[in-house]
N, CA, C and O atoms as a GROMACS GRO file, in nm:
protein
  624
    1UNK      N    1   5.099   2.967   3.778
    1UNK     CA    2   4.978   3.029   3.726
    1UNK      C    3   4.976   3.174   3.766
    1UNK      O    4   5.010   3.209   3.879
    2UNK      N    5   4.936   3.258   3.676
    2UNK     CA    6   4.926   3.402   3.699
    2UNK      C    7   4.814   3.428   3.799
    2UNK      O    8   4.705   3.372   3.787
    3UNK      N    9   4.840   3.514   3.898
    3UNK     CA   10   4.738   3.542   4.001
    3UNK      C   11   4.614   3.607   3.940
    3UNK      O   12   4.507   3.603   4.002
    4UNK      N   13   4.625   3.665   3.821
    4UNK     CA   14   4.508   3.723   3.754
    4UNK      C   15   4.414   3.616   3.701
    4UNK      O   16   4.298   3.644   3.670
    5UNK      N   17   4.462   3.492   3.691
    5UNK     CA   18   4.378   3.381   3.645
    5UNK      C   19   4.303   3.315   3.760
    5UNK      O   20   4.224   3.223   3.739
    6UNK      N   21   4.326   3.362   3.881
    6UNK     CA   22   4.260   3.306   3.997
    6UNK      C   23   4.138   3.389   4.034
    6UNK      O   24   4.136   3.511   4.017
    7UNK      N   25   4.036   3.321   4.085
    7UNK     CA   26   3.910   3.387   4.123
    7UNK      C   27   3.894   3.385   4.274
    7UNK      O   28   3.930   3.288   4.341
    8UNK      N   29   3.840   3.492   4.328
    8UNK     CA   30   3.806   3.494   4.470
    8UNK      C   31   3.679   3.413   4.491
    8UNK      O   32   3.609   3.380   4.396
    9UNK      N   33   3.650   3.382   4.616
    9UNK     CA   34   3.528   3.307   4.644
    9UNK      C   35   3.405   3.389   4.602
    9UNK      O   36   3.307   3.333   4.554
   10UNK      N   37   3.411   3.520   4.619
   10UNK     CA   38   3.300   3.606   4.578
   10UNK      C   39   3.276   3.601   4.428
   10UNK      O   40   3.162   3.599   4.382
   11UNK      N   41   3.385   3.599   4.350
   11UNK     CA   42   3.372   3.590   4.204
   11UNK      C   43   3.314   3.456   4.162
   11UNK      O   44   3.233   3.449   4.070
   12UNK      N   45   3.356   3.349   4.230
   12UNK     CA   46   3.302   3.216   4.198
   12UNK      C   47   3.154   3.209   4.236
   12UNK      O   48   3.074   3.152   4.162
   13UNK      N   49   3.118   3.266   4.350
   13UNK     CA   50   2.978   3.270   4.391
   13UNK      C   51   2.895   3.342   4.285
   13UNK      O   52   2.790   3.292   4.242
   14UNK      N   53   2.943   3.457   4.242
   14UNK     CA   54   2.869   3.538   4.144
   14UNK      C   55   2.855   3.465   4.011
   14UNK      O   56   2.748   3.467   3.951
   15UNK      N   57   2.960   3.402   3.965
   15UNK     CA   58   2.958   3.338   3.834
   15UNK      C   59   2.892   3.202   3.834
   15UNK      O   60   2.835   3.161   3.733
   16UNK      N   61   2.899   3.129   3.945
   16UNK     CA   62   2.845   2.993   3.948
   16UNK      C   63   2.702   2.986   4.002
   16UNK      O   64   2.627   2.895   3.967
   17UNK      N   65   2.666   3.083   4.085
   17UNK     CA   66   2.534   3.078   4.147
   17UNK      C   67   2.529   2.995   4.274
   17UNK      O   68   2.424   2.987   4.338
   18UNK      N   69   2.640   2.934   4.311
   18UNK     CA   70   2.646   2.859   4.436
   18UNK      C   71   2.675   2.955   4.550
   18UNK      O   72   2.751   3.050   4.533
   19UNK      N   73   2.615   2.931   4.667
   19UNK     CA   74   2.648   3.017   4.782
   19UNK      C   75   2.787   2.985   4.838
   19UNK      O   76   2.844   2.879   4.811
   20UNK      N   77   2.841   3.080   4.915
   20UNK     CA   78   2.973   3.061   4.979
   20UNK      C   79   2.979   2.928   5.054
   20UNK      O   80   3.076   2.854   5.044
   21UNK      N   81   2.872   2.900   5.129
   21UNK     CA   82   2.871   2.780   5.213
   21UNK      C   83   2.884   2.654   5.129
   21UNK      O   84   2.950   2.558   5.171
   22UNK      N   85   2.823   2.651   5.010
   22UNK     CA   86   2.834   2.533   4.923
   22UNK      C   87   2.977   2.516   4.873
   22UNK      O   88   3.028   2.405   4.867
   23UNK      N   89   3.041   2.626   4.838
   23UNK     CA   90   3.180   2.617   4.791
   23UNK      C   91   3.271   2.563   4.900
   23UNK      O   92   3.356   2.477   4.875
   24UNK      N   93   3.252   2.613   5.021
   24UNK     CA   94   3.335   2.563   5.133
   24UNK      C   95   3.305   2.415   5.159
   24UNK      O   96   3.396   2.337   5.186
   25UNK      N   97   3.177   2.378   5.152
   25UNK     CA   98   3.139   2.237   5.172
   25UNK      C   99   3.201   2.150   5.064
   25UNK      O  100   3.260   2.046   5.095
   26UNK      N  101   3.188   2.189   4.936
   26UNK     CA  102   3.244   2.111   4.827
   26UNK      C  103   3.396   2.100   4.840
   26UNK      O  104   3.455   1.999   4.801
   27UNK      N  105   3.459   2.203   4.892
   27UNK     CA  106   3.604   2.197   4.914
   27UNK      C  107   3.635   2.094   5.023
   27UNK      O  108   3.726   2.012   5.008
   28UNK      N  109   3.561   2.100   5.133
   28UNK     CA  110   3.582   2.002   5.241
   28UNK      C  111   3.560   1.860   5.191
   28UNK      O  112   3.630   1.767   5.233
   29UNK      N  113   3.464   1.842   5.102
   29UNK     CA  114   3.430   1.710   5.049
   29UNK      C  115   3.524   1.665   4.937
   29UNK      O  116   3.513   1.552   4.888
   30UNK      N  117   3.616   1.752   4.896
   30UNK     CA  118   3.713   1.715   4.793
   30UNK      C  119   3.660   1.726   4.650
   30UNK      O  120   3.721   1.671   4.558
   31UNK      N  121   3.550   1.794   4.630
   31UNK     CA  122   3.494   1.808   4.495
   31UNK      C  123   3.558   1.924   4.418
   31UNK      O  124   3.567   1.920   4.296
   32UNK      N  125   3.601   2.027   4.491
   32UNK     CA  126   3.673   2.140   4.432
   32UNK      C  127   3.792   2.170   4.522
   32UNK      O  128   3.796   2.127   4.638
   33UNK      N  129   3.886   2.245   4.469
   33UNK     CA  130   4.001   2.282   4.552
   33UNK      C  131   4.030   2.430   4.534
   33UNK      O  132   3.996   2.490   4.432
   34UNK      N  133   4.092   2.485   4.634
   34UNK     CA  134   4.130   2.626   4.631
   34UNK      C  135   4.268   2.639   4.694
   34UNK      O  136   4.306   2.563   4.783
   35UNK      N  137   4.341   2.736   4.644
   35UNK     CA  138   4.468   2.770   4.710
   35UNK      C  139   4.437   2.883   4.807
   35UNK      O  140   4.325   2.934   4.811
   36UNK      N  141   4.537   2.921   4.884
   36UNK     CA  142   4.519   3.028   4.982
   36UNK      C  143   4.622   3.138   4.959
   36UNK      O  144   4.736   3.112   4.920
   37UNK      N  145   4.579   3.260   4.984
   37UNK     CA  146   4.673   3.372   4.980
   37UNK      C  147   4.750   3.372   5.110
   37UNK      O  148   4.720   3.294   5.201
   38UNK      N  149   4.848   3.459   5.121
   38UNK     CA  150   4.924   3.468   5.246
   38UNK      C  151   4.833   3.512   5.361
   38UNK      O  152   4.863   3.485   5.477
   39UNK      N  153   4.722   3.578   5.328
   39UNK     CA  154   4.624   3.619   5.430
   39UNK      C  155   4.517   3.513   5.456
   39UNK      O  156   4.424   3.537   5.533
   40UNK      N  157   4.528   3.396   5.392
   40UNK     CA  158   4.434   3.286   5.416
   40UNK      C  159   4.308   3.290   5.331
   40UNK      O  160   4.217   3.209   5.353
   41UNK      N  161   4.299   3.382   5.236
   41UNK     CA  162   4.180   3.389   5.150
   41UNK      C  163   4.186   3.283   5.041
   41UNK      O  164   4.293   3.254   4.987
   42UNK      N  165   4.071   3.227   5.010
   42UNK     CA  166   4.064   3.125   4.906
   42UNK      C  167   4.080   3.190   4.768
   42UNK      O  168   4.034   3.301   4.742
   43UNK      N  169   4.149   3.114   4.680
   43UNK     CA  170   4.160   3.151   4.539
   43UNK      C  171   4.135   3.024   4.458
   43UNK      O  172   4.193   2.919   4.484
   44UNK      N  173   4.047   3.038   4.360
   44UNK     CA  174   4.008   2.924   4.276
   44UNK      C  175   4.059   2.943   4.134
   44UNK      O  176   4.056   3.054   4.080
   45UNK      N  177   4.104   2.833   4.074
   45UNK     CA  178   4.139   2.838   3.932
   45UNK      C  179   4.009   2.850   3.853
   45UNK      O  180   3.904   2.803   3.900
   46UNK      N  181   4.013   2.911   3.735
   46UNK     CA  182   3.893   2.931   3.655
   46UNK      C  183   3.821   2.800   3.623
   46UNK      O  184   3.699   2.799   3.608
   47UNK      N  185   3.895   2.692   3.613
   47UNK     CA  186   3.836   2.562   3.583
   47UNK      C  187   3.736   2.516   3.686
   47UNK      O  188   3.656   2.426   3.658
   48UNK      N  189   3.738   2.575   3.805
   48UNK     CA  190   3.642   2.536   3.908
   48UNK      C  191   3.499   2.564   3.862
   48UNK      O  192   3.406   2.498   3.905
   49UNK      N  193   3.482   2.663   3.774
   49UNK     CA  194   3.348   2.696   3.725
   49UNK      C  195   3.289   2.579   3.646
   49UNK      O  196   3.170   2.550   3.656
   50UNK      N  197   3.372   2.513   3.568
   50UNK     CA  198   3.324   2.397   3.492
   50UNK      C  199   3.296   2.280   3.586
   50UNK      O  200   3.198   2.208   3.568
   51UNK      N  201   3.381   2.260   3.687
   51UNK     CA  202   3.355   2.154   3.785
   51UNK      C  203   3.222   2.178   3.856
   51UNK      O  204   3.144   2.086   3.877
   52UNK      N  205   3.197   2.304   3.891
   52UNK     CA  206   3.072   2.337   3.959
   52UNK      C  207   2.952   2.317   3.867
   52UNK      O  208   2.847   2.272   3.912
   53UNK      N  209   2.967   2.349   3.739
   53UNK     CA  210   2.859   2.325   3.643
   53UNK      C  211   2.834   2.175   3.631
   53UNK      O  212   2.719   2.132   3.621
   54UNK      N  213   2.940   2.095   3.632
   54UNK     CA  214   2.928   1.950   3.628
   54UNK      C  215   2.853   1.900   3.750
   54UNK      O  216   2.761   1.818   3.739
   55UNK      N  217   2.891   1.950   3.868
   55UNK     CA  218   2.824   1.910   3.992
   55UNK      C  219   2.677   1.948   3.986
   55UNK      O  220   2.591   1.867   4.021
   56UNK      N  221   2.647   2.069   3.942
   56UNK     CA  222   2.508   2.114   3.934
   56UNK      C  223   2.427   2.025   3.840
   56UNK      O  224   2.316   1.985   3.873
   57UNK      N  225   2.482   1.994   3.724
   57UNK     CA  226   2.410   1.911   3.627
   57UNK      C  227   2.386   1.771   3.683
   57UNK      O  228   2.277   1.716   3.669
   58UNK      N  229   2.488   1.714   3.745
   58UNK     CA  230   2.473   1.579   3.802
   58UNK      C  231   2.369   1.578   3.914
   58UNK      O  232   2.287   1.487   3.922
   59UNK      N  233   2.372   1.677   4.000
   59UNK     CA  234   2.276   1.686   4.110
   59UNK      C  235   2.135   1.705   4.057
   59UNK      O  236   2.039   1.653   4.114
   60UNK      N  237   2.122   1.781   3.947
   60UNK     CA  238   1.990   1.807   3.889
   60UNK      C  239   1.924   1.680   3.837
   60UNK      O  240   1.801   1.672   3.833
   61UNK      N  241   2.004   1.582   3.799
   61UNK     CA  242   1.945   1.456   3.753
   61UNK      C  243   1.944   1.350   3.863
   61UNK      O  244   1.920   1.232   3.837
   62UNK      N  245   1.970   1.394   3.986
   62UNK     CA  246   1.955   1.304   4.101
   62UNK      C  247   2.078   1.224   4.140
   62UNK      O  248   2.066   1.128   4.215
   63UNK      N  249   2.193   1.261   4.090
   63UNK     CA  250   2.316   1.189   4.124
   63UNK      C  251   2.367   1.240   4.259
   63UNK      O  252   2.378   1.361   4.280
   64UNK      N  253   2.396   1.148   4.348
   64UNK     CA  254   2.444   1.183   4.481
   64UNK      C  255   2.588   1.235   4.479
   64UNK      O  256   2.662   1.212   4.384
   65UNK      N  257   2.624   1.306   4.584
   65UNK     CA  258   2.758   1.364   4.590
   65UNK      C  259   2.868   1.258   4.588
   65UNK      O  260   2.976   1.282   4.532
   66UNK      N  261   2.843   1.142   4.646
   66UNK     CA  262   2.945   1.036   4.643
   66UNK      C  263   2.972   0.993   4.499
   66UNK      O  264   3.087   0.971   4.460
   67UNK      N  265   2.865   0.980   4.420
   67UNK     CA  266   2.882   0.943   4.279
   67UNK      C  267   2.951   1.055   4.200
   67UNK      O  268   3.034   1.029   4.113
   68UNK      N  269   2.916   1.179   4.231
   68UNK     CA  270   2.980   1.292   4.164
   68UNK      C  271   3.129   1.292   4.195
   68UNK      O  272   3.211   1.310   4.106
   69UNK      N  273   3.163   1.270   4.322
   69UNK     CA  274   3.305   1.266   4.362
   69UNK      C  275   3.377   1.154   4.289
   69UNK      O  276   3.487   1.173   4.238
   70UNK      N  277   3.316   1.036   4.285
   70UNK     CA  278   3.378   0.923   4.214
   70UNK      C  279   3.402   0.956   4.067
   70UNK      O  280   3.506   0.924   4.011
   71UNK      N  281   3.303   1.021   4.006
   71UNK     CA  282   3.316   1.058   3.864
   71UNK      C  283   3.430   1.158   3.845
   71UNK      O  284   3.513   1.141   3.755
   72UNK      N  285   3.435   1.260   3.928
   72UNK     CA  286   3.541   1.360   3.916
   72UNK      C  287   3.678   1.302   3.947
   72UNK      O  288   3.778   1.344   3.890
   73UNK      N  289   3.682   1.205   4.039
   73UNK     CA  290   3.810   1.142   4.073
   73UNK      C  291   3.867   1.060   3.957
   73UNK      O  292   3.987   1.031   3.954
   74UNK      N  293   3.780   1.021   3.862
   74UNK     CA  294   3.827   0.944   3.747
   74UNK      C  295   3.896   1.031   3.642
   74UNK      O  296   3.960   0.981   3.549
   75UNK      N  297   3.883   1.162   3.657
   75UNK     CA  298   3.947   1.253   3.562
   75UNK      C  299   4.094   1.268   3.597
   75UNK      O  300   4.132   1.255   3.713
   76UNK      N  301   4.177   1.297   3.498
   76UNK     CA  302   4.318   1.324   3.528
   76UNK      C  303   4.328   1.442   3.626
   76UNK      O  304   4.249   1.535   3.620
   77UNK      N  305   4.426   1.436   3.714
   77UNK     CA  306   4.443   1.539   3.817
   77UNK      C  307   4.455   1.677   3.754
   77UNK      O  308   4.527   1.698   3.657
   78UNK      N  309   4.381   1.770   3.813
   78UNK     CA  310   4.391   1.908   3.770
   78UNK      C  311   4.317   1.943   3.643
   78UNK      O  312   4.322   2.057   3.599
   79UNK      N  313   4.249   1.847   3.582
   79UNK     CA  314   4.178   1.876   3.457
   79UNK      C  315   4.030   1.895   3.485
   79UNK      O  316   3.970   1.822   3.564
   80UNK      N  317   3.973   1.994   3.420
   80UNK     CA  318   3.830   2.017   3.436
   80UNK      C  319   3.752   1.924   3.343
   80UNK      O  320   3.804   1.882   3.240
   81UNK      N  321   3.629   1.892   3.380
   81UNK     CA  322   3.549   1.802   3.295
   81UNK      C  323   3.515   1.868   3.161
   81UNK      O  324   3.487   1.987   3.154
   82UNK      N  325   3.520   1.787   3.057
   82UNK     CA  326   3.484   1.834   2.923
   82UNK      C  327   3.346   1.778   2.888
   82UNK      O  328   3.288   1.700   2.963
   83UNK      N  329   3.294   1.819   2.774
   83UNK     CA  330   3.166   1.766   2.726
   83UNK      C  331   3.177   1.614   2.707
   83UNK      O  332   3.084   1.541   2.739
   84UNK      N  333   3.290   1.568   2.655
   84UNK     CA  334   3.311   1.424   2.635
   84UNK      C  335   3.311   1.350   2.770
   84UNK      O  336   3.256   1.241   2.780
   85UNK      N  337   3.372   1.411   2.871
   85UNK     CA  338   3.370   1.350   3.005
   85UNK      C  339   3.227   1.337   3.055
   85UNK      O  340   3.186   1.232   3.104
   86UNK      N  341   3.150   1.447   3.041
   86UNK     CA  342   3.011   1.445   3.087
   86UNK      C  343   2.933   1.335   3.015
   86UNK      O  344   2.857   1.262   3.078
   87UNK      N  345   2.950   1.324   2.884
   87UNK     CA  346   2.878   1.223   2.806
   87UNK      C  347   2.913   1.084   2.856
   87UNK      O  348   2.825   1.001   2.879
   88UNK      N  349   3.042   1.058   2.873
   88UNK     CA  350   3.086   0.925   2.918
   88UNK      C  351   3.034   0.893   3.058
   88UNK      O  352   2.980   0.785   3.082
   89UNK      N  353   3.049   0.987   3.150
   89UNK     CA  354   3.010   0.963   3.288
   89UNK      C  355   2.858   0.956   3.304
   89UNK      O  356   2.806   0.875   3.381
   90UNK      N  357   2.787   1.040   3.231
   90UNK     CA  358   2.641   1.041   3.246
   90UNK      C  359   2.578   0.913   3.190
   90UNK      O  360   2.470   0.874   3.234
   91UNK      N  361   2.644   0.849   3.096
   91UNK     CA  362   2.592   0.721   3.044
   91UNK      C  363   2.583   0.616   3.155
   91UNK      O  364   2.491   0.534   3.157
   92UNK      N  365   2.678   0.621   3.247
   92UNK     CA  366   2.678   0.522   3.355
   92UNK      C  367   2.561   0.542   3.451
   92UNK      O  368   2.524   0.451   3.525
   93UNK      N  369   2.502   0.660   3.451
   93UNK     CA  370   2.388   0.688   3.539
   93UNK      C  371   2.254   0.664   3.470
   93UNK      O  372   2.150   0.662   3.536
   94UNK      N  373   2.255   0.645   3.340
   94UNK     CA  374   2.133   0.637   3.261
   94UNK      C  375   2.040   0.524   3.305
   94UNK      O  376   1.920   0.547   3.319
   95UNK      N  377   2.092   0.406   3.326
   95UNK     CA  378   2.008   0.293   3.365
   95UNK      C  379   1.935   0.318   3.497
   95UNK      O  380   1.816   0.291   3.510
   96UNK      N  381   2.008   0.370   3.592
   96UNK     CA  382   1.947   0.400   3.723
   96UNK      C  383   1.842   0.509   3.709
   96UNK      O  384   1.735   0.500   3.770
   97UNK      N  385   1.872   0.611   3.630
   97UNK     CA  386   1.775   0.718   3.610
   97UNK      C  387   1.649   0.666   3.540
   97UNK      O  388   1.538   0.706   3.574
   98UNK      N  389   1.667   0.576   3.442
   98UNK     CA  390   1.550   0.516   3.376
   98UNK      C  391   1.465   0.438   3.475
   98UNK      O  392   1.342   0.444   3.470
   99UNK      N  393   1.530   0.363   3.566
   99UNK     CA  394   1.457   0.291   3.672
   99UNK      C  395   1.378   0.387   3.759
   99UNK      O  396   1.261   0.363   3.789
  100UNK      N  397   1.443   0.496   3.799
  100UNK     CA  398   1.375   0.593   3.885
  100UNK      C  399   1.258   0.658   3.814
  100UNK      O  400   1.152   0.680   3.874
  101UNK      N  401   1.275   0.690   3.687
  101UNK     CA  402   1.166   0.751   3.609
  101UNK      C  403   1.049   0.653   3.601
  101UNK      O  404   0.934   0.691   3.623
  102UNK      N  405   1.079   0.527   3.570
  102UNK     CA  406   0.973   0.425   3.561
  102UNK      C  407   0.901   0.410   3.695
  102UNK      O  408   0.779   0.399   3.699
  103UNK      N  409   0.977   0.410   3.804
  103UNK     CA  410   0.916   0.396   3.937
  103UNK      C  411   0.831   0.517   3.970
  103UNK      O  412   0.723   0.503   4.028
  104UNK      N  413   0.877   0.636   3.936
  104UNK     CA  414   0.800   0.758   3.962
  104UNK      C  415   0.671   0.762   3.880
  104UNK      O  416   0.567   0.805   3.929
  105UNK      N  417   0.679   0.717   3.756
  105UNK     CA  418   0.558   0.712   3.672
  105UNK      C  419   0.458   0.614   3.733
  105UNK      O  420   0.339   0.644   3.740
  106UNK      N  421   0.505   0.498   3.777
  106UNK     CA  422   0.415   0.400   3.841
  106UNK      C  423   0.355   0.458   3.968
  106UNK      O  424   0.236   0.439   3.995
  107UNK      N  425   0.435   0.528   4.045
  107UNK     CA  426   0.385   0.591   4.168
  107UNK      C  427   0.280   0.696   4.134
  107UNK      O  428   0.173   0.700   4.194
  108UNK      N  429   0.311   0.782   4.037
  108UNK     CA  430   0.216   0.885   3.995
  108UNK      C  431   0.085   0.822   3.947
  108UNK      O  432  -0.023   0.868   3.983
  109UNK      N  433   0.096   0.719   3.865
  109UNK     CA  434  -0.024   0.657   3.810
  109UNK      C  435  -0.105   0.581   3.914
  109UNK      O  436  -0.224   0.557   3.895
  110UNK      N  437  -0.041   0.544   4.025
  110UNK     CA  438  -0.112   0.473   4.130
  110UNK      C  439  -0.169   0.562   4.238
  110UNK      O  440  -0.238   0.514   4.328
  111UNK      N  441  -0.142   0.690   4.233
  111UNK     CA  442  -0.188   0.780   4.338
  111UNK      C  443  -0.340   0.782   4.351
  111UNK      O  444  -0.392   0.781   4.462
  112UNK      N  445  -0.410   0.786   4.239
  112UNK     CA  446  -0.556   0.791   4.244
  112UNK      C  447  -0.613   0.673   4.319
  112UNK      O  448  -0.698   0.689   4.407
  113UNK      N  449  -0.567   0.553   4.286
  113UNK     CA  450  -0.623   0.434   4.349
  113UNK      C  451  -0.576   0.418   4.493
  113UNK      O  452  -0.646   0.359   4.574
  114UNK      N  453  -0.458   0.471   4.524
  114UNK     CA  454  -0.406   0.456   4.659
  114UNK      C  455  -0.495   0.523   4.762
  114UNK      O  456  -0.519   0.467   4.869
  115UNK      N  457  -0.545   0.641   4.730
  115UNK     CA  458  -0.630   0.710   4.826
  115UNK      C  459  -0.773   0.722   4.777
  115UNK      O  460  -0.852   0.801   4.829
  116UNK      N  461  -0.806   0.643   4.674
  116UNK     CA  462  -0.939   0.650   4.616
  116UNK      C  463  -1.051   0.618   4.714
  116UNK      O  464  -1.160   0.675   4.704
  117UNK      N  465  -1.026   0.528   4.808
  117UNK     CA  466  -1.132   0.491   4.901
  117UNK      C  467  -1.139   0.586   5.020
  117UNK      O  468  -1.239   0.590   5.091
  118UNK      N  469  -1.034   0.662   5.040
  118UNK     CA  470  -1.034   0.759   5.149
  118UNK      C  471  -0.977   0.709   5.280
  118UNK      O  472  -0.966   0.787   5.374
  119UNK      N  473  -0.940   0.582   5.290
  119UNK     CA  474  -0.892   0.531   5.420
  119UNK      C  475  -0.752   0.581   5.453
  119UNK      O  476  -0.718   0.596   5.570
  120UNK      N  477  -0.670   0.607   5.351
  120UNK     CA  478  -0.532   0.656   5.369
  120UNK      C  479  -0.448   0.565   5.458
  120UNK      O  480  -0.352   0.611   5.519
  121UNK      N  481  -0.481   0.438   5.464
  121UNK     CA  482  -0.405   0.348   5.550
  121UNK      C  483  -0.376   0.217   5.480
  121UNK      O  484  -0.468   0.142   5.448
  122UNK      N  485  -0.249   0.190   5.456
  122UNK     CA  486  -0.215   0.060   5.398
  122UNK      C  487  -0.239  -0.053   5.497
  122UNK      O  488  -0.259  -0.168   5.457
  123UNK      N  489  -0.236  -0.022   5.625
  123UNK     CA  490  -0.261  -0.127   5.724
  123UNK      C  491  -0.404  -0.178   5.716
  123UNK      O  492  -0.430  -0.294   5.746
  124UNK      N  493  -0.498  -0.092   5.675
  124UNK     CA  494  -0.639  -0.132   5.668
  124UNK      C  495  -0.689  -0.149   5.525
  124UNK      O  496  -0.804  -0.189   5.505
  125UNK      N  497  -0.605  -0.121   5.426
  125UNK     CA  498  -0.652  -0.122   5.288
  125UNK      C  499  -0.675  -0.264   5.239
  125UNK      O  500  -0.582  -0.344   5.232
  126UNK      N  501  -0.799  -0.294   5.205
  126UNK     CA  502  -0.832  -0.428   5.157
  126UNK      C  503  -0.790  -0.448   5.012
  126UNK      O  504  -0.775  -0.561   4.967
  127UNK      N  505  -0.773  -0.338   4.939
  127UNK     CA  506  -0.735  -0.351   4.798
  127UNK      C  507  -0.585  -0.374   4.781
  127UNK      O  508  -0.545  -0.467   4.711
  128UNK      N  509  -0.502  -0.291   4.843
  128UNK     CA  510  -0.358  -0.296   4.822
  128UNK      C  511  -0.282  -0.379   4.924
  128UNK      O  512  -0.171  -0.424   4.896
  129UNK      N  513  -0.340  -0.400   5.042
  129UNK     CA  514  -0.268  -0.470   5.148
  129UNK      C  515  -0.367  -0.547   5.236
  129UNK      O  516  -0.378  -0.518   5.356
  130UNK      N  517  -0.437  -0.644   5.178
  130UNK     CA  518  -0.535  -0.718   5.259
  130UNK      C  519  -0.469  -0.788   5.377
  130UNK      O  520  -0.367  -0.855   5.362
  131UNK      N  521  -0.530  -0.772   5.496
  131UNK     CA  522  -0.478  -0.837   5.616
  131UNK      C  523  -0.343  -0.783   5.660
  131UNK      O  524  -0.274  -0.848   5.738
  132UNK      N  525  -0.304  -0.667   5.613
  132UNK     CA  526  -0.175  -0.606   5.647
  132UNK      C  527  -0.059  -0.702   5.623
  132UNK      O  528   0.034  -0.710   5.703
  133UNK      N  529  -0.065  -0.776   5.511
  133UNK     CA  530   0.037  -0.878   5.479
  133UNK      C  531   0.176  -0.818   5.458
  133UNK      O  532   0.275  -0.890   5.470
  134UNK      N  533   0.186  -0.690   5.426
  134UNK     CA  534   0.316  -0.628   5.400
  134UNK      C  535   0.393  -0.603   5.529
  134UNK      O  536   0.514  -0.584   5.525
  135UNK      N  537   0.325  -0.603   5.642
  135UNK     CA  538   0.391  -0.573   5.770
  135UNK      C  539   0.508  -0.668   5.798
  135UNK      O  540   0.606  -0.627   5.861
  136UNK      N  541   0.500  -0.791   5.752
  136UNK     CA  542   0.608  -0.887   5.777
  136UNK      C  543   0.735  -0.853   5.700
  136UNK      O  544   0.842  -0.905   5.731
  137UNK      N  545   0.726  -0.765   5.599
  137UNK     CA  546   0.842  -0.728   5.519
  137UNK      C  547   0.927  -0.621   5.588
  137UNK      O  548   1.038  -0.592   5.543
  138UNK      N  549   0.876  -0.564   5.696
  138UNK     CA  550   0.954  -0.465   5.770
  138UNK      C  551   0.893  -0.328   5.765
  138UNK      O  552   0.789  -0.305   5.703
  139UNK      N  553   0.961  -0.235   5.832
  139UNK     CA  554   0.913  -0.098   5.840
  139UNK      C  555   0.935  -0.026   5.708
  139UNK      O  556   1.010  -0.070   5.621
  140UNK      N  557   0.867   0.085   5.695
  140UNK     CA  558   0.888   0.171   5.580
  140UNK      C  559   0.792   0.142   5.467
  140UNK      O  560   0.700   0.061   5.480
  141UNK      N  561   0.815   0.209   5.358
  141UNK     CA  562   0.727   0.202   5.242
  141UNK      C  563   0.763   0.083   5.155
  141UNK      O  564   0.822   0.099   5.048
  142UNK      N  565   0.729  -0.035   5.201
  142UNK     CA  566   0.768  -0.158   5.132
  142UNK      C  567   0.704  -0.174   4.995
  142UNK      O  568   0.760  -0.243   4.909
  143UNK      N  569   0.590  -0.112   4.972
  143UNK     CA  570   0.523  -0.125   4.843
  143UNK      C  571   0.575  -0.026   4.738
  143UNK      O  572   0.537  -0.035   4.621
  144UNK      N  573   0.660   0.067   4.780
  144UNK     CA  574   0.720   0.157   4.682
  144UNK      C  575   0.820   0.078   4.597
  144UNK      O  576   0.884  -0.015   4.647
  145UNK      N  577   0.832   0.113   4.471
  145UNK     CA  578   0.934   0.047   4.388
  145UNK      C  579   1.072   0.066   4.451
  145UNK      O  580   1.099   0.171   4.509
  146UNK      N  581   1.159  -0.034   4.441
  146UNK     CA  582   1.292  -0.026   4.503
  146UNK      C  583   1.370   0.100   4.466
  146UNK      O  584   1.443   0.154   4.550
  147UNK      N  585   1.356   0.147   4.345
  147UNK     CA  586   1.430   0.266   4.304
  147UNK      C  587   1.389   0.389   4.384
  147UNK      O  588   1.466   0.485   4.393
  148UNK      N  589   1.270   0.387   4.442
  148UNK     CA  590   1.225   0.501   4.521
  148UNK      C  591   1.251   0.482   4.670
  148UNK      O  592   1.225   0.573   4.749
  149UNK      N  593   1.300   0.365   4.710
  149UNK     CA  594   1.330   0.341   4.850
  149UNK      C  595   1.476   0.364   4.884
  149UNK      O  596   1.516   0.346   4.998
  150UNK      N  597   1.556   0.404   4.786
  150UNK     CA  598   1.697   0.433   4.814
  150UNK      C  599   1.708   0.548   4.910
  150UNK      O  600   1.620   0.635   4.912
  151UNK      N  601   1.812   0.552   4.990
  151UNK     CA  602   1.831   0.668   5.079
  151UNK      C  603   1.844   0.794   4.995
  151UNK      O  604   1.900   0.792   4.885
  152UNK      N  605   1.793   0.902   5.047
  152UNK     CA  606   1.801   1.030   4.976
  152UNK      C  607   1.946   1.073   4.962
  152UNK      O  608   2.027   1.052   5.053
  153UNK      N  609   1.977   1.132   4.849
  153UNK     CA  610   2.113   1.185   4.829
  153UNK      C  611   2.133   1.305   4.919
  153UNK      O  612   2.039   1.381   4.946
  154UNK      N  613   2.258   1.323   4.966
  154UNK     CA  614   2.289   1.439   5.051
  154UNK      C  615   2.270   1.565   4.968
  154UNK      O  616   2.310   1.572   4.852
  155UNK      N  617   2.209   1.661   5.028
  155UNK     CA  618   2.180   1.787   4.958
  155UNK      C  619   2.273   1.899   5.002
  155UNK      O  620   2.313   1.909   5.118
  156UNK      N  621   2.304   1.980   4.908
  156UNK     CA  622   2.371   2.109   4.934
  156UNK      C  623   2.331   2.200   4.822
  156UNK      O  624   2.373   2.316   4.819
   0.00000   0.00000   0.00000
């Protein structure tokens, strides 16, 4: 590859909008790769911009980095994601996203009644949790829809 086709980390930062730290993190996580100059400076192939756009789009719809990595790992080595790749891979996330949307709508629609009485306590709430019956189910927000109880995706 011609060295003129390679981008410095500064050029990738400027064109992608990701900070330096995110690029280094994504490299450590195996989501992007860079070669090194004899002086140890990173150089990225232009295709990294499309990979970063793919990562940004996936993260924007709530896809975790592990899922993004799995999706990118399914692509042939060295190939950047295409529109067809995005369409195919994003379909696999659609069901989960629909569940999350439904759960968020239910949560939003229940907010008024949740604090309508002013007690702000599920332990004492006679409407939603009479006798604190949910306590036997364990710690945490047991009354939240399961799609909203998933561990938060790692952020960068």
